[in-house]
Every structure is written in C-alpha cells, then in structure tokens.
C-alpha positions, 0 to 999 in steps of 0.5 A: 190602109187596113188596121186592126179594129183597136188601132183605129183611134191611134190612126185618127190621132196620129197626124196630131204628133205634138198633142197625140199622147195628150189626146190619147190619154184624154180619150182613155180617161173619157171612156173610163169615166163613161164605163164607170158611171154607167156601171155605177148607175146600173148597180144603183138601178139593180139595187132599187129593183132588188129592194122592191122600189126603195129609192136608196138601196143599201151600199151592200146591195149596190156593191153586190150588183156591181161585183156581179155585173163585173163578174159577168162581163169578165166571164163573157169576154173570155 
C-alpha cells in the first residue's frame, strides 16, 4: 500500500488499536524532546564559539543563537 511519507508512522501503529493514540502521543513527545534538546545544545555550542571559548556564555547569547537557528529553519522550510 502506498502512503505519503508523513503517514508511515500511523500505518505502523494502526494494528495496535487499543493503545495507538497513546503510542502516537508518546512518539510526538519523544521527537519533540529530541528537537528541543538538540536545539538547546546547538545554541549552547554556538554561544561558546561566539564567546571565544568561554565555558558559560551569557543567556542573551544562547537566546540569540536559538532564535537565529529557528529563523533559519523556518525560512528554509518555506
């Protein structure tokens, strides 16, 4: 059966009718946590590099890099 790329997860979980909703929610939470922690780590590393290797860059720098990376991601997806 041919499915759109985004529907593959739902096709895999569809046989588990009783717990499919829970498993889908669990997958969404897991993927969200993965993206959030990856973005946080990327902002931290960018802050370190921008601060010439200082181990704890300022919060303003980390927020700047997080917003910049988010803006690039939004722009490149459209």
